[in-house]
N, C-alpha and C positions, 0 to 999 in steps of 0.2 A: 758728432751726428746724433740726433735724438733717437733712442731706441724705440721700437714698437711698444706702446704702452700696454695694450691687450689685457686680458685677464690672466693673471699669473698666480701660481700657488704661493701661500705664505711661507711654506717650507718645502725643501727638496732634500731627500736623503741620498747620498752618493752611492751607498754600498761600501763594502770593505775590500781593501786592496793592500798588497804587501810591498809595493815599490818604494815606499817612504811616505812621510806625512804630506798632507795636502799643501801645495805651494801656491796655487792660484785657481781661479774659476773664470769662465767666460760663457756668454750666452749668444746663441743665434735665435733671437726672438721671432724672426720671420718663419724659420723652419721648426722652431720650438725644440731646440736641443741645448743641453748644457754640457760644458767640457770642464774637466778637472785635470790638473797636473798633480800626480802623486809621485813627484821627484824623479822617478825613472820610467814612469808609465803615464800615458795620456788616456783618459777615460771619456767616453761619449755616452750620455744617456738622454732619454727624453725628459720632459719636465715633470713627469710622474715618477721619475727615478728608475725607469726600466732600462736595463743595459742594452746599448746598441753595439758598442765595440770598444776595444782597447788596443793601444799601440805600445809595444815594448821594444826590447833590443837595445836600449840606451845604456851606456856605461858612464854617462855624465849626469849633471844636475839640471833637470828641466824645471824652471822656476815659474814666475808670473807669466800668465798668458792673456792674450787679448784677441777678440774676434774682429776682423776688419770687415765692416759693412761694405766697403768699396769694392773688394774683390772676392768676398765670401770665403776667405781663408783664415786660418788661425795662426797667430804668431806667438812665439815664446822665447824666453832667454834659455840658452843651453850652454853650460860651462863644463870644461874638463880641466881639472887641476889636481895637484898632488898634495894639497893641504889636508887638514883634518876632515873637511867635508868630502873631498874627493876620495880619501881613503875609506871613510865610513860608508860611502855609496858602494864601493867595490866589495867591502866586507858584507854588506847587506845582500848583495847579489851573489856572493860566493865566488867572485871572480878574481883571478890573479893577473888580469890584463894590465899592460903598461901602455896607457894611452897618452899621446902627446898633449901637453897643455895648450888650450886654446879656447876662444870664446866666440859663440855663434848665435845668430837668430835662427830658430827652427821655424819653418813655414810648412804647415800641414794642409794637405788637400783633404778637407774633412768629409767631402762627399764620398771619398773612397773608404772611409772608416765604416765598415759594415758588419764586423764580427769581432768577438773577443780573440785575443792572442795574435794580433797582426804585428808584423815586424816593420819598424820605421823605414829601413832601407830596402829590404827584399820585397816588400809589398807596395812600394812606390807611393807611400802616403806622406813622406816628409823629405823636404830639401832644406839646405842650410846656406846661410850667408855668413862668411867670416868677418869678424870685427877687429881689424888690426889695432885700432885706437885703444881698445880695452886690453888686448893682449900685451901691447907695449907698456901700458901703465901698470899692469899686473906684474910684469917681469922686471920693471925698472928697479934700479938700486942707486942710491945716492946719499948725500949728506944733508941733513936738515938741522940747523942750529947746532952744528958740530957733532951730531949723532949720526952714525951710519944706519940707514933704514932701507927697507924694501917696500915696493908697491907705492907708486905715485898716488898722492892724495889718499893713501890707505886702501887703494883698490884691491878688493878681494874677488873681483869678477863682476858679474852682472846678475840682476834679479828682476826688478820691476820693469814692466813694459806697458805702453799705452799709446793709442792713436789719438791725436788731437791737434789743435792749432798751436802755433807759437804764441806764447803769452803776449797780449796787446794786439794780436792780429786775428781775432775771432772772425770766422767766415772767409779767411783768405788762404785756405788750404789745410790739409790734414797730413800730419807727419807722424812717424814712429819715434816715440821717446823711449830710451833705454836707460835704466838707472843702474849705477854702480852698486855692487856690494862694497861695504867698507869694514875693514877690520877694527875691532875694538882695541884702542890703545890710548889710555889716559896720559901717557908720557909724551905723545907727539903734539905738535902745534899745527900741523898741516893737514889734519884729517877731520876738520869740523864742518865740512861741506858735504851735502848730497850732490853727486855729479850726475847730470842728465844729458845724455847724448841725443841729438835730434837728427833723424835721417829722412830724406825724401825717398820713398820706396818705389816710385813710379818706374824706375829703370832697373829694378833689382832682378829682373828675369835673367839678365846676362851673368849674374853672380850665383844664382840658385843652383846648388849642386847636391847630389845625393852624397851623404856623408859615409865615408869608409873609415871606420874607427881604427883600422890598422894603418891607414895612410891619410892623415887628416889634410884636407885641402885648405888653400889660403885664398879662395875667391871671395872678394868683398870690397867695399868702397874704401879707398885709402884713408879717408877721414870723414867725420860727420859733418853735416851742414852747420850745426852749432854744437858747442859744448857749454852747457849751462851749469852754474853753481848755485846751491841753495844753502844758506848758512843756518844750520840747525844745532850745531854741536855734534861731536862724534857719536855715532850710534853703533849698535852691535849688529854687524852684517849689512848695514845700509838699508836702502828702500826694499822691503820685502814685496810689497804690492804697490804699484803705481796705477792710478786710474783717473782718466779725464772725465769730468762731470759736465755735460752740456747744459744742465739745469742752472748751475751756478757759474759755469765758465772757468772753473778752477781745477787744479790737479791735486788729488789726495795722495799722500805718501804715508803708508802704514809701515812702521818700523818696530824693531825690537829696541826698547829704550837703552840709551847709552849709560855709561858709568863715569863719565868725566866730571869731576867737581867743577862747580861754577856754571853748570847748565841745568835746565829744568828736566832734561832727559824724559821727554814725553813719548807716548806711543803713536801719535798722529800729528803730522804737519801738513798744511795745505798751502800750495802755491797760488797766489792771487793772479788769476789768468787775465785780469784786466790791465795789469801793469807790465809794460815792455821791459825787457832786460836792460840793465845798465852796466856799463863797463867801469870796473873799479879794481883797486889792488886787492888781491886775495889774502885774507888773513892767514898768517902762518907760512906763507910762501917764502922759500929761501933757495935762490935769490928771489927778491920781490918780483911778482908778475901780475898782470891783470887778467881778468876773465869776465864773461858775461854772467851777471848775477841776477837771479830772480828774487821776487819779493814774497815773503810769507804773509798769509791772510792774518789780520789782527786777531788777537785773542786775549782773554783775561789772564791766561797762563803763559809762562815761559819768558817773560821779560824781553830781552834782546833777541830771543828765538821763539816767537809766539807759536803755540801749538795747542793741542787738545788732548784730553785724557780718555777719549774713546778707546777702549782696550781691544777692539776687534779689527779684523781686516788684514792682519799680517799673513794669514793663510788663504786669503781669497777675498776680493772686493770687486764688485761689478756695478757700474752705474747704468740705470735704465734711461737716464736723460730727462726724467720727469720729476725729479726730487726724491726718487726711491732708489735703493741700493739692495743688491743681494750681497750678503756677508757670510763668509765661511766661519763656522764654529767647529773646529776640528776635534777629533777624539781618537782614542785608541782602544781596541778590543783585543782579546786573546787571538783573534784571527787576523789582525792587522790594523790598518789606519782607515778612518772614515771621516766624513764631515756632514753636518747638518747646515744647509744653506738657507738663511732666513732673511726675509724682507725687513728693511729698516728705512729710515728717511734722513734727508739732509738735516732736518731740525734736531733729530736725536743725536746725530754725530757731532754737530757743532754746539749743541747745548752741553756737551760733556766737558765743562770747563772747571770742574772741581776735582783737584788731584787727590 
């Protein structure tokens, strides 16, 4: 859906927060609010940077966020795990809690966010939907090429989120896409895809549940509508920010570049939204299996995994639907983390083809 074009500031400053670095941004251009995920804290300001409210109380990782124009709510990836990221979050919060591992979509009633210091559960601003597909792949253990490994497809959880159409079906519905995090491991052969789950959220009211971090619920769809694969080569932590761009009809995937030899290891890949998924044998799968594979937008860089050298977007990327984007440029001060959100355009992002 094309966002309201309106007159927008060239730059918006978030303010400084201590919940962790900026993970994602989203705008409600109709009501003129911007939202930030600072890892364990959701922040709401107006477009002049004036603070409206914050939501905390989270012991997990709130990642990429997206505003749904259809229902006026904010959606974001929320993960609880015991790896280095999960342990680092608890250390930062000074918490000794033992939270069960699990992966959720957080759904925020943003109209209720009216003051700083609100609690996600107690103040009734957030409900969650459990994603068993992600949890099962994260907890999976098996053998690939004779090597005992954990985490199917290298799944480290979830991060990128975006609303948009199924590639090749523009104008035929809007769905929630959720991207896997992927562990960096140059020794594996089955972790060279970005994995995008696709959900129809129209009936999600039956799943939405207030999250009790002492007794994690399991209310959610048994499986996604689609499970898409995008061949980019292994990246460090998968898709950090996923964004559908109505202007081009494509999906942008901002990543931390991978380290696997034989790949270009670029910071930006773009799914060609005009090309329908194709069913093919997945590279590195053992035993061999097929999946729905999406096509990357052509580029001068990357060879078999075409991409772009645009270095921004991993901490926040938002399409206005008219060729312009807001992009997070995160920073750190003695008081905590912040970001300057700046306007750029499609031409600038796709022109970055010189590594």
